[in-house]
Backbone as ProteinMPNN parsed JSONL, in Angstrom:
{"seq_chain_A": "XXXXXXXXXXXXXXXXXXXXXXXXXXXXXXXXXXXXXXXXXXXXXXXXXXXXXXXXXXXXXXXXXXXXXXXXXXXXXXXXXXXXXXXXXXXXXXXXXXXXXXXXXXXXXXXXXXXXXXXXXXXXXXXXXXXXXXXXXXXXXXXXXXXXXXXXXXXXXXXXXXXXXXXXXXXXXXXXXXXXXXXXXXXXXXXXXXXXXX", "coords_chain_A": {"N_chain_A": [[125.614, 76.273, 52.728], [125.112, 77.842, 55.725], [123.401, 79.979, 56.468], [121.59, 80.002, 54.36], [120.305, 77.519, 54.719], [119.062, 77.842, 57.249], [117.365, 79.951, 56.591], [115.767, 78.673, 54.648], [114.414, 76.719, 56.235], [113.067, 78.344, 58.103], [111.41, 80.084, 56.485], [109.933, 78.16, 55.025], [108.57, 76.811, 57.075], [106.987, 78.88, 58.132], [105.475, 79.509, 55.835], [104.118, 77.079, 55.417], [102.509, 77.065, 57.684], [100.852, 79.385, 57.394], [99.738, 78.913, 54.902], [98.378, 76.584, 55.17], [95.485, 76.422, 55.397], [94.722, 76.924, 52.713], [96.041, 74.823, 51.436], [94.648, 72.714, 52.544], [92.109, 73.066, 51.447], [92.756, 72.693, 48.723], [93.551, 70.039, 48.885], [91.1, 68.67, 49.41], [89.653, 69.412, 47.123], [91.157, 68.211, 45.093], [90.851, 65.574, 45.874], [88.091, 65.225, 45.478], [87.952, 65.708, 42.747], [89.836, 63.964, 41.527], [90.079, 61.748, 43.127], [91.769, 59.358, 45.235], [95.319, 58.547, 45.139], [95.859, 61.772, 46.701], [98.155, 63.204, 46.809], [101.086, 63.462, 44.791], [103.788, 61.485, 44.344], [107.121, 61.287, 43.34], [110.19, 59.959, 42.153], [113.054, 61.909, 42.216], [116.152, 63.592, 41.376], [118.547, 64.775, 43.633], [120.854, 66.817, 45.512], [124.268, 65.954, 45.028], [123.617, 63.805, 43.426], [121.801, 62.229, 44.767], [118.86, 60.315, 45.195], [115.505, 61.235, 45.804], [112.065, 61.475, 46.993], [109.856, 63.586, 45.505], [107.216, 65.752, 46.552], [104.028, 66.546, 45.518], [100.864, 68.126, 44.699], [98.457, 66.099, 43.15], [97.691, 66.315, 39.683], [96.753, 65.121, 37.407], [94.686, 62.72, 35.694], [94.635, 59.153, 36.011], [94.844, 57.717, 33.311], [94.959, 55.389, 30.647], [96.091, 54.234, 27.402], [94.969, 51.787, 24.911], [97.087, 50.072, 24.93], [98.086, 50.097, 27.405], [99.721, 52.199, 28.087], [100.443, 55.476, 29.449], [98.239, 58.127, 28.617], [98.829, 61.142, 26.641], [99.957, 64.104, 28.423], [98.2, 66.257, 28.009], [95.72, 65.06, 27.626], [95.243, 63.974, 30.062], [95.432, 65.799, 32.166], [93.443, 67.641, 34.441], [90.852, 70.198, 34.621], [91.051, 71.512, 37.061], [93.633, 70.67, 37.668], [95.121, 71.985, 35.674], [94.776, 74.621, 36.491], [96.039, 74.542, 39.011], [98.669, 74.017, 38.225], [99.228, 76.258, 36.619], [99.214, 78.268, 38.495], [101.14, 77.395, 40.17], [100.391, 76.194, 42.531], [100.269, 73.5, 42.89], [102.732, 72.787, 43.729], [103.111, 73.392, 46.371], [103.264, 71.381, 48.478], [105.943, 70.71, 48.31], [107.31, 72.203, 50.106], [107.562, 70.666, 52.323], [109.545, 68.89, 51.513], [111.628, 70.701, 51.533], [111.911, 71.37, 54.26], [112.678, 68.869, 55.173], [115.222, 68.786, 54.202], [115.824, 67.89, 51.698], [115.398, 69.5, 49.576], [115.758, 72.956, 48.523], [114.546, 76.322, 48.898], [115.371, 77.795, 46.719], [117.054, 76.858, 43.785], [118.407, 74.662, 41.222], [115.777, 73.059, 39.442], [114.56, 69.884, 40.562], [115.073, 66.988, 38.649], [114.017, 64.107, 36.633], [115.185, 60.806, 37.498], [116.068, 59.186, 35.454], [117.415, 60.794, 33.722], [119.98, 61.034, 34.59], [121.985, 59.424, 33.418], [122.388, 60.556, 30.961], [123.249, 63.154, 31.033], [125.772, 65.588, 30.208], [129.216, 66.269, 31.241], [129.201, 68.891, 32.165], [126.507, 69.59, 32.52], [125.653, 67.905, 34.581], [126.641, 69.078, 36.797], [124.728, 70.615, 37.943], [123.758, 69.279, 40.064], [125.365, 69.811, 42.179], [124.414, 71.347, 44.156], [121.601, 71.756, 46.431], [118.437, 70.924, 45.035], [115.797, 73.176, 43.938], [112.57, 74.671, 44.822], [111.992, 76.791, 43.253], [113.95, 78.439, 40.689], [116.756, 79.818, 38.833], [116.272, 79.285, 36.129], [113.516, 79.098, 36.158], [112.628, 81.692, 36.499], [113.401, 82.84, 34.218], [112.057, 82.107, 31.922], [111.187, 79.501, 32.247], [109.279, 76.731, 31.292], [109.353, 77.49, 28.651], [111.893, 77.602, 27.776], [114.679, 76.005, 26.099], [116.118, 72.74, 26.734], [118.955, 72.928, 26.863], [119.32, 75.654, 27.363], [118.132, 75.874, 29.877], [119.821, 74.215, 31.403], [122.237, 75.619, 31.212], [121.625, 77.934, 32.66], [121.154, 76.747, 35.151], [123.715, 75.745, 35.854], [125.13, 78.122, 35.859], [123.951, 79.309, 38.054], [124.856, 77.578, 40.086], [127.581, 78.235, 40.106], [127.526, 80.9, 40.811], [125.97, 81.401, 43.019], [124.324, 83.024, 45.738], [123.135, 84.547, 48.772], [121.77, 86.937, 48.327], [121.192, 86.676, 45.603], [119.427, 84.539, 45.723], [117.275, 85.748, 47.079], [116.498, 87.62, 45.153], [115.642, 85.889, 43.091], [113.483, 84.653, 44.375], [111.668, 86.816, 44.696], [111.262, 87.464, 42.008], [110.052, 85.113, 41.234], [107.54, 85.21, 42.468], [106.432, 87.323, 41.023], [106.438, 86.175, 38.432], [104.721, 83.999, 38.771], [102.292, 85.238, 39.381], [101.935, 86.554, 36.974], [101.783, 84.371, 35.361], [103.728, 83.332, 33.585], [105.554, 81.623, 31.085], [104.73, 78.999, 31.662], [104.002, 76.67, 30.163], [105.423, 74.723, 27.478], [105.241, 75.636, 24.243], [102.342, 74.178, 22.937], [102.067, 72.19, 24.734], [101.425, 70.538, 27.92], [103.401, 70.395, 29.818], [107.032, 70.543, 30.14], [108.842, 69.068, 27.444], [110.306, 65.741, 27.359], [113.715, 65.227, 28.322], [116.109, 64.119, 26.118], [118.813, 63.644, 25.924], [122.023, 64.732, 24.577], [122.561, 64.406, 21.9]], "CA_chain_A": [[125.542, 77.593, 53.352], [124.319, 77.772, 56.952], [122.346, 81.0, 56.429], [120.586, 79.533, 53.394], [119.542, 76.417, 55.322], [118.211, 78.429, 58.284], [116.348, 80.71, 55.864], [114.869, 77.689, 54.053], [113.575, 76.118, 57.282], [112.224, 79.392, 58.675], [110.391, 80.51, 55.523], [109.075, 77.018, 54.703], [107.702, 76.57, 58.23], [106.017, 79.984, 58.171], [104.571, 79.354, 54.695], [103.238, 75.935, 55.669], [101.548, 77.458, 58.712], [99.875, 80.338, 56.879], [99.088, 78.391, 53.7], [97.724, 75.309, 55.474], [94.063, 76.419, 55.011], [94.643, 76.808, 51.258], [96.459, 73.468, 51.089], [93.562, 71.819, 52.941], [91.074, 73.221, 50.422], [93.258, 72.016, 47.521], [93.527, 68.604, 49.178], [89.746, 68.15, 49.23], [89.271, 69.608, 45.726], [91.823, 67.16, 44.318], [90.228, 64.301, 46.241], [86.784, 65.165, 44.815], [88.159, 65.712, 41.296], [90.657, 62.843, 41.042], [90.11, 60.629, 44.06], [93.057, 59.16, 45.902], [95.974, 59.426, 46.109], [95.78, 63.213, 46.454], [99.528, 63.665, 46.604], [101.856, 62.808, 43.738], [105.172, 61.244, 44.762], [107.937, 60.827, 42.211], [111.625, 59.992, 42.429], [113.824, 62.944, 41.54], [117.564, 63.598, 41.774], [118.92, 65.947, 44.416], [122.271, 67.139, 45.677], [125.211, 64.833, 44.947], [122.951, 62.724, 42.678], [120.983, 61.407, 45.66], [117.461, 60.242, 44.769], [114.496, 61.433, 46.85], [110.708, 61.536, 46.456], [109.27, 64.914, 45.529], [105.81, 65.718, 46.957], [103.217, 67.563, 44.856], [99.462, 67.771, 44.549], [98.165, 65.407, 41.899], [97.005, 67.177, 38.731], [96.349, 64.374, 36.217], [93.965, 61.454, 35.826], [95.411, 57.956, 35.676], [94.174, 57.089, 32.169], [95.925, 54.765, 29.744], [95.557, 53.827, 26.098], [94.656, 50.353, 24.816], [98.313, 49.299, 25.13], [98.476, 50.215, 28.802], [100.614, 53.343, 28.278], [99.78, 56.716, 29.837], [97.868, 59.057, 27.561], [99.592, 62.397, 26.736], [99.59, 64.981, 29.533], [97.068, 67.105, 27.63], [94.496, 64.282, 27.774], [95.087, 63.493, 31.442], [95.351, 66.881, 33.139], [92.083, 68.12, 34.654], [90.727, 71.662, 34.665], [91.647, 71.9, 38.342], [95.071, 70.454, 37.546], [95.68, 73.071, 34.863], [94.806, 75.816, 37.348], [97.078, 74.354, 40.032], [99.977, 74.15, 37.573], [99.403, 77.634, 36.162], [99.462, 79.105, 39.675], [102.186, 76.692, 40.931], [99.866, 75.723, 43.812], [100.527, 72.057, 43.0], [104.071, 72.577, 44.274], [103.171, 73.78, 47.781], [103.77, 70.316, 49.363], [107.402, 70.616, 48.252], [107.841, 72.852, 51.309], [107.926, 69.557, 53.221], [110.868, 68.453, 51.042], [112.613, 71.703, 51.966], [112.123, 71.191, 55.699], [113.404, 67.606, 55.345], [116.597, 68.951, 53.744], [115.986, 67.288, 50.377], [115.33, 70.593, 48.615], [115.891, 74.317, 49.023], [113.572, 77.203, 48.248], [115.95, 78.212, 45.438], [118.084, 75.976, 43.238], [117.948, 74.014, 39.99], [114.635, 72.186, 39.663], [114.933, 68.462, 40.567], [114.574, 66.312, 37.452], [113.838, 62.66, 36.696], [116.448, 60.102, 37.716], [116.549, 58.573, 34.214], [118.263, 61.746, 33.006], [121.34, 60.993, 35.137], [122.939, 58.756, 32.534], [122.524, 61.253, 29.668], [123.846, 64.483, 31.204], [127.215, 65.683, 29.974], [129.962, 66.601, 32.461], [128.838, 70.238, 32.612], [125.109, 69.608, 32.944], [125.451, 67.176, 35.838], [127.073, 69.95, 37.893], [123.535, 71.192, 38.559], [123.502, 68.527, 41.288], [126.335, 70.183, 43.219], [123.661, 72.066, 45.195], [120.251, 71.25, 46.637], [117.463, 71.408, 44.059], [114.911, 74.173, 44.511], [111.188, 74.82, 44.394], [112.148, 77.692, 42.118], [115.351, 78.627, 40.339], [117.078, 80.833, 37.823], [115.582, 78.947, 34.872], [112.082, 79.319, 36.322], [112.315, 83.123, 36.375], [113.92, 83.304, 32.926], [111.401, 81.437, 30.822], [110.576, 78.252, 32.718], [109.135, 75.674, 30.287], [109.523, 78.008, 27.291], [113.312, 77.473, 27.454], [115.158, 74.692, 25.672], [116.861, 72.067, 27.801], [120.309, 73.48, 26.964], [119.231, 76.97, 28.01], [117.858, 75.644, 31.295], [121.02, 73.676, 32.041], [123.215, 76.707, 31.302], [121.222, 78.773, 33.786], [121.355, 75.963, 36.37], [125.147, 75.696, 36.172], [125.517, 79.495, 36.217], [123.52, 79.501, 39.444], [125.774, 76.828, 40.948], [128.855, 78.946, 40.181], [127.371, 82.296, 41.252], [124.921, 81.472, 44.03], [124.506, 83.864, 46.917], [121.884, 84.797, 49.475], [121.083, 88.034, 47.635], [120.66, 86.131, 44.349], [118.256, 83.752, 46.096], [116.186, 86.684, 47.361], [116.062, 88.168, 43.861], [114.906, 84.831, 42.391], [112.209, 84.47, 45.073], [110.784, 87.928, 44.35], [110.908, 87.31, 40.597], [109.143, 83.974, 41.136], [106.209, 85.705, 42.817], [105.984, 88.102, 39.861], [106.185, 85.276, 37.3], [103.541, 83.184, 39.066], [101.131, 86.119, 39.222], [101.817, 86.812, 35.543], [101.628, 83.06, 34.711], [104.637, 83.441, 32.448], [106.46, 80.503, 30.794], [104.284, 77.769, 32.31], [104.031, 75.523, 29.25], [106.252, 74.821, 26.288], [104.36, 75.59, 23.082], [100.973, 73.813, 23.289], [102.069, 71.045, 25.642], [101.088, 70.859, 29.297], [104.65, 70.552, 30.55], [108.237, 70.499, 29.329], [109.085, 67.782, 26.812], [111.339, 64.959, 28.025], [115.092, 65.416, 27.904], [116.555, 62.885, 25.46], [120.267, 63.625, 25.763], [122.667, 65.822, 23.875], [122.849, 64.059, 20.514]], "C_chain_A": [[124.578, 77.543, 54.541], [123.147, 78.74, 56.918], [121.219, 80.561, 55.492], [119.709, 78.453, 54.005], [118.585, 76.948, 56.399], [117.055, 79.192, 57.637], [115.309, 79.767, 55.261], [113.888, 77.134, 55.085], [112.584, 77.142, 57.826], [111.081, 79.758, 57.737], [109.428, 79.38, 55.193], [108.092, 76.727, 55.835], [106.608, 77.629, 58.315], [104.991, 79.84, 57.044], [103.601, 78.193, 54.898], [102.154, 76.284, 56.682], [100.448, 78.338, 58.119], [99.112, 79.813, 55.66], [98.331, 77.089, 53.953], [96.22, 75.326, 55.161], [93.878, 76.256, 53.501], [95.004, 75.391, 50.824], [95.371, 72.454, 51.45], [92.42, 71.866, 51.919], [91.488, 72.495, 49.144], [93.196, 70.506, 47.699], [92.142, 68.017, 48.889], [89.258, 68.325, 47.792], [89.884, 68.533, 44.833], [91.183, 65.807, 44.607], [88.874, 64.136, 45.554], [86.963, 64.995, 43.309], [88.83, 64.442, 40.79], [90.621, 61.609, 41.929], [91.465, 60.538, 44.745], [94.009, 58.402, 44.977], [95.87, 60.896, 45.707], [97.161, 63.77, 46.145], [100.233, 62.814, 45.555], [103.298, 62.692, 44.211], [105.956, 60.698, 43.578], [109.407, 60.945, 42.567], [112.305, 61.045, 41.571], [115.255, 62.902, 42.066], [117.902, 64.901, 42.477], [120.419, 66.167, 44.448], [123.112, 65.869, 45.684], [124.583, 63.588, 44.326], [122.151, 61.782, 43.563], [119.52, 61.468, 45.215], [116.544, 60.427, 45.983], [113.124, 61.493, 46.188], [110.134, 62.937, 46.626], [107.777, 64.772, 45.827], [105.069, 66.87, 46.284], [101.75, 67.159, 44.937], [99.256, 67.127, 43.181], [97.346, 66.307, 40.973], [96.459, 66.424, 37.52], [95.604, 63.093, 36.569], [94.889, 60.299, 35.428], [94.678, 57.209, 34.566], [95.206, 56.582, 31.177], [95.259, 54.42, 28.407], [95.361, 52.313, 26.071], [95.875, 49.449, 25.001], [98.812, 49.367, 26.573], [99.442, 51.336, 29.084], [99.813, 54.585, 28.668], [99.427, 57.541, 28.609], [98.714, 60.314, 27.69], [99.072, 63.274, 27.869], [98.324, 65.775, 29.237], [95.738, 66.373, 27.844], [94.24, 63.857, 29.211], [94.909, 64.602, 32.464], [93.914, 67.382, 33.23], [92.062, 69.649, 34.628], [91.325, 72.203, 35.961], [93.158, 71.765, 38.277], [95.749, 71.546, 36.753], [95.803, 74.347, 35.683], [95.917, 75.709, 38.389], [98.469, 74.524, 39.443], [100.247, 75.591, 37.16], [99.736, 78.572, 37.316], [100.571, 78.551, 40.56], [101.711, 76.227, 42.308], [100.095, 74.229, 43.995], [101.867, 71.771, 43.669], [104.196, 72.942, 45.756], [103.657, 72.656, 48.705], [105.29, 70.144, 49.325], [108.068, 71.348, 49.418], [108.248, 71.804, 52.344], [109.295, 69.007, 52.824], [111.96, 69.403, 51.501], [112.933, 71.521, 53.437], [112.915, 69.915, 55.981], [114.854, 67.7, 54.885], [116.874, 68.325, 52.393], [115.996, 68.346, 49.276], [115.6, 71.915, 49.322], [114.772, 75.141, 48.398], [114.052, 77.582, 46.854], [117.074, 77.268, 45.037], [117.596, 75.416, 41.919], [116.779, 73.071, 40.282], [115.071, 70.718, 39.637], [114.278, 67.74, 39.393], [114.532, 64.802, 37.643], [115.172, 61.927, 36.792], [116.97, 59.438, 36.438], [117.413, 59.511, 33.387], [119.734, 61.647, 33.43], [122.367, 60.443, 34.152], [123.171, 59.509, 31.226], [122.979, 62.706, 29.801], [125.284, 64.45, 30.707], [127.882, 66.169, 31.262], [129.602, 67.972, 33.021], [127.423, 70.243, 33.184], [124.898, 68.957, 34.305], [125.907, 67.991, 37.05], [125.905, 70.653, 38.561], [123.2, 70.491, 39.875], [124.547, 68.798, 42.37], [125.667, 70.946, 44.36], [122.295, 71.412, 45.369], [119.332, 71.766, 45.532], [116.475, 72.358, 44.732], [113.475, 74.079, 44.035], [111.139, 75.773, 43.206], [113.628, 77.879, 41.853], [115.524, 79.661, 39.25], [116.365, 80.553, 36.508], [114.094, 79.261, 34.965], [111.715, 80.803, 36.181], [112.86, 83.705, 35.072], [113.313, 82.52, 31.761], [110.718, 80.143, 31.173], [110.475, 77.231, 31.594], [109.225, 76.167, 28.852], [110.981, 77.94, 26.848], [113.606, 76.09, 26.875], [115.892, 74.052, 26.84], [118.26, 72.656, 27.969], [120.311, 74.831, 27.665], [118.984, 76.82, 29.507], [119.104, 75.149, 32.025], [122.104, 74.748, 32.199], [122.895, 77.624, 32.48], [121.431, 78.051, 35.115], [122.823, 75.976, 36.798], [125.661, 77.092, 36.531], [125.122, 79.781, 37.658], [124.472, 78.804, 40.415], [127.069, 77.608, 41.163], [128.735, 80.338, 40.791], [126.356, 82.464, 42.373], [125.319, 82.347, 45.217], [123.142, 84.088, 47.552], [121.081, 85.9, 48.782], [120.481, 87.558, 46.314], [119.403, 85.308, 44.643], [117.05, 84.648, 46.363], [115.616, 87.268, 46.074], [115.205, 87.15, 43.108], [113.545, 84.604, 43.039], [111.21, 85.564, 44.711], [110.343, 87.84, 42.893], [109.923, 86.156, 40.391], [107.71, 84.403, 41.436], [105.617, 86.48, 41.641], [105.599, 87.19, 38.698], [104.923, 84.437, 37.524], [102.267, 84.008, 38.888], [100.858, 86.382, 37.743], [101.525, 85.54, 34.754], [102.473, 82.999, 33.44], [105.49, 82.198, 32.309], [106.045, 79.183, 31.392], [104.463, 76.556, 31.413], [104.922, 75.784, 28.055], [105.368, 74.606, 25.071], [102.937, 75.243, 23.523], [100.919, 72.641, 24.27], [101.751, 71.499, 27.058], [102.35, 71.112, 30.109], [105.818, 70.538, 29.572], [108.387, 69.111, 28.702], [110.22, 67.063, 27.515], [112.712, 65.279, 27.435], [115.607, 64.097, 27.353], [118.059, 62.836, 25.197], [120.741, 64.747, 24.863], [122.992, 65.541, 22.419], [121.759, 64.595, 19.591]], "O_chain_A": [[123.394, 77.244, 54.388], [122.03, 78.382, 57.29], [120.04, 80.732, 55.803], [118.491, 78.473, 53.827], [117.424, 76.543, 56.448], [115.911, 79.092, 58.079], [114.109, 80.025, 55.349], [112.683, 77.084, 54.842], [111.401, 76.843, 57.99], [109.918, 79.747, 58.139], [108.223, 79.613, 55.088], [106.922, 76.433, 55.588], [105.441, 77.31, 58.544], [103.792, 80.023, 57.259], [102.414, 78.304, 54.591], [101.012, 75.846, 56.55], [99.261, 78.075, 58.314], [97.975, 80.218, 55.414], [97.707, 76.551, 53.039], [95.708, 74.31, 54.69], [92.984, 75.535, 53.058], [94.352, 74.821, 49.949], [95.19, 71.456, 50.752], [91.842, 70.836, 51.574], [90.689, 71.773, 48.547], [92.831, 69.779, 46.775], [92.023, 66.996, 48.211], [88.522, 67.477, 47.288], [89.226, 68.008, 43.935], [90.994, 64.994, 43.702], [88.539, 63.043, 45.098], [86.231, 64.241, 42.669], [88.446, 63.902, 39.752], [91.083, 60.541, 41.527], [92.207, 61.517, 44.823], [93.543, 57.673, 44.102], [95.8, 61.222, 44.522], [97.316, 64.681, 45.332], [100.004, 61.609, 45.45], [103.955, 63.705, 44.453], [105.517, 59.769, 42.9], [109.825, 61.911, 43.204], [112.148, 61.066, 40.35], [115.536, 62.257, 43.076], [117.59, 65.987, 41.989], [121.15, 65.764, 43.544], [122.73, 64.852, 46.262], [124.961, 62.462, 44.65], [121.851, 60.659, 43.16], [119.006, 62.54, 44.896], [116.776, 59.852, 47.046], [113.027, 61.555, 44.962], [109.95, 63.414, 47.746], [107.145, 63.8, 45.414], [105.435, 68.033, 46.457], [101.428, 66.003, 45.209], [99.822, 67.571, 42.182], [96.419, 66.983, 41.42], [95.772, 67.017, 36.688], [95.856, 62.469, 37.6], [95.799, 60.461, 34.615], [93.99, 56.218, 34.811], [96.2, 57.253, 30.898], [94.035, 54.33, 28.305], [95.561, 51.636, 27.08], [95.745, 48.241, 25.199], [99.832, 48.769, 26.916], [99.949, 51.44, 30.201], [98.656, 54.735, 28.276], [100.219, 57.644, 27.672], [99.279, 60.547, 28.759], [97.898, 63.201, 28.234], [97.474, 65.947, 30.111], [94.739, 66.997, 28.204], [93.136, 63.424, 29.542], [94.305, 64.386, 33.514], [93.243, 67.532, 32.209], [93.106, 70.302, 34.614], [92.017, 73.222, 35.961], [93.887, 72.629, 38.765], [96.837, 71.993, 37.116], [96.799, 75.066, 35.591], [96.65, 76.67, 38.622], [99.349, 75.105, 40.078], [101.36, 76.091, 37.327], [100.454, 79.556, 37.136], [100.912, 79.15, 41.579], [102.532, 75.901, 43.165], [100.114, 73.738, 45.124], [102.114, 70.654, 44.121], [105.276, 72.814, 46.332], [104.401, 72.939, 49.644], [105.862, 69.505, 50.208], [109.25, 71.139, 49.689], [109.16, 72.025, 53.14], [110.114, 68.694, 53.688], [113.073, 68.983, 51.817], [114.102, 71.517, 53.822], [113.723, 69.872, 56.909], [115.641, 66.79, 55.147], [118.029, 68.235, 51.977], [116.528, 68.124, 48.188], [115.662, 71.984, 50.55], [114.122, 74.685, 47.457], [113.256, 77.681, 45.92], [117.934, 76.924, 45.848], [116.457, 75.678, 41.534], [116.804, 72.356, 41.284], [115.869, 70.335, 38.782], [113.074, 67.867, 39.172], [114.955, 64.282, 38.675], [116.173, 62.374, 36.232], [118.163, 59.154, 36.332], [118.076, 59.072, 32.447], [120.623, 62.117, 32.72], [123.487, 60.945, 34.07], [124.059, 59.141, 30.457], [123.085, 63.415, 28.8], [125.944, 63.413, 30.773], [127.205, 66.449, 32.251], [129.69, 68.187, 34.23], [127.181, 70.846, 34.229], [124.062, 69.404, 35.09], [125.599, 67.643, 38.19], [126.067, 71.23, 39.636], [122.459, 71.025, 40.701], [124.601, 68.083, 43.371], [126.277, 71.167, 45.406], [121.883, 70.602, 44.539], [119.438, 72.927, 45.135], [116.332, 72.346, 45.955], [113.187, 73.494, 42.991], [110.352, 75.592, 42.277], [114.466, 77.524, 42.682], [114.566, 80.294, 38.807], [115.903, 81.48, 35.843], [113.475, 79.644, 33.972], [110.596, 81.124, 35.781], [112.79, 84.913, 34.847], [113.968, 82.297, 30.743], [109.782, 79.722, 30.494], [111.494, 76.892, 30.992], [109.18, 75.361, 27.922], [111.285, 78.189, 25.681], [112.878, 75.13, 27.128], [116.246, 74.722, 27.811], [118.708, 72.864, 29.097], [121.199, 75.119, 28.467], [119.559, 77.552, 30.312], [119.408, 75.604, 33.128], [122.807, 74.776, 33.209], [123.794, 78.039, 33.211], [121.838, 78.67, 36.098], [123.131, 76.194, 37.97], [126.521, 77.236, 37.4], [125.871, 80.42, 38.397], [124.847, 79.372, 41.441], [127.597, 77.641, 42.275], [129.733, 80.902, 41.241], [125.925, 83.586, 42.642], [126.478, 82.394, 45.629], [122.111, 83.84, 46.925], [119.859, 85.807, 48.666], [119.387, 87.983, 45.942], [118.427, 85.373, 43.895], [115.938, 84.347, 45.93], [114.4, 87.394, 45.925], [114.165, 87.502, 42.551], [112.556, 84.386, 42.339], [110.042, 85.278, 44.449], [109.185, 88.11, 42.576], [109.073, 86.203, 39.502], [106.778, 84.004, 40.737], [104.445, 86.312, 41.305], [104.569, 87.394, 38.055], [104.156, 84.193, 36.593], [101.285, 83.533, 38.317], [99.706, 86.427, 37.311], [101.073, 85.609, 33.611], [101.982, 82.656, 32.365], [106.092, 81.748, 33.284], [106.891, 78.318, 31.618], [105.005, 75.536, 31.837], [105.145, 76.932, 27.67], [104.81, 73.525, 24.885], [102.375, 75.924, 24.381], [99.836, 72.157, 24.597], [101.8, 72.69, 27.364], [102.354, 71.964, 30.998], [105.634, 70.523, 28.355], [108.097, 68.101, 29.343], [111.021, 67.699, 28.2], [112.858, 65.559, 26.245], [115.551, 63.072, 28.032], [118.521, 62.075, 24.346], [119.961, 65.601, 24.442], [123.638, 66.36, 21.765], [121.828, 64.402, 18.377]]}, "name": "protein", "num_of_chains": 1, "seq": "XXXXXXXXXXXXXXXXXXXXXXXXXXXXXXXXXXXXXXXXXXXXXXXXXXXXXXXXXXXXXXXXXXXXXXXXXXXXXXXXXXXXXXXXXXXXXXXXXXXXXXXXXXXXXXXXXXXXXXXXXXXXXXXXXXXXXXXXXXXXXXXXXXXXXXXXXXXXXXXXXXXXXXXXXXXXXXXXXXXXXXXXXXXXXXXXXXXXXX"}
C-alpha cells in the first residue's frame, strides 16, 4: 500500500527527529549500565520470509552459566532494561528499520528465524505483510496471549488490514504503553519461545 509506506516514512522520520534527545539519553544510560554494544541486533523474519536485523536498545547483561549457556532473562535483565521494556523505549531504534523498508509502524511483530520451519500453513501467512513495531496482538494482550491467539490476530490483520485499522492500532498502542498492559507473560520477562504446534 503506497499510502501506508508514505505514512510510515513520514511518521518515523518525524519521531526520530523529536525523540532523538531521549534516544541519546537512553544510549548513554545503556552504555553506563551495560557497556557496549548499546544496540541489540538480531535476525528476524520479515515480509515474504526475508531475514533482516532488527535494531533495539540492549536491555540484558551478557551473563552465562557454568556450561556457557545464557542465564534466564530474569537473571540478565537490568533495572534499566526492565524500565525500557515496560515503556517500550527499547524499541525506538526500530524506527530505522521502518525507514529502511524492513518494517512498518503496524503489522505482525517480527519473530525469530528458527520459527520458520515450525509454522503451519496458516501461521506463516503473517509474513505476507511487513512486520510492525506494533500490531493487533500487541494491543490485545501482547505477551499475556498464547502463541495461537497471537497468530490468529496476526493472520486476521493480514486479511483485514486498512489505513484506518492501522491508525486505531497506533492510538491503542499509546494507551497500552502508558498503562503498561500485557508486557510480560506470567512472571517471565518476555514471551516464552514458540515450540511448534504439537
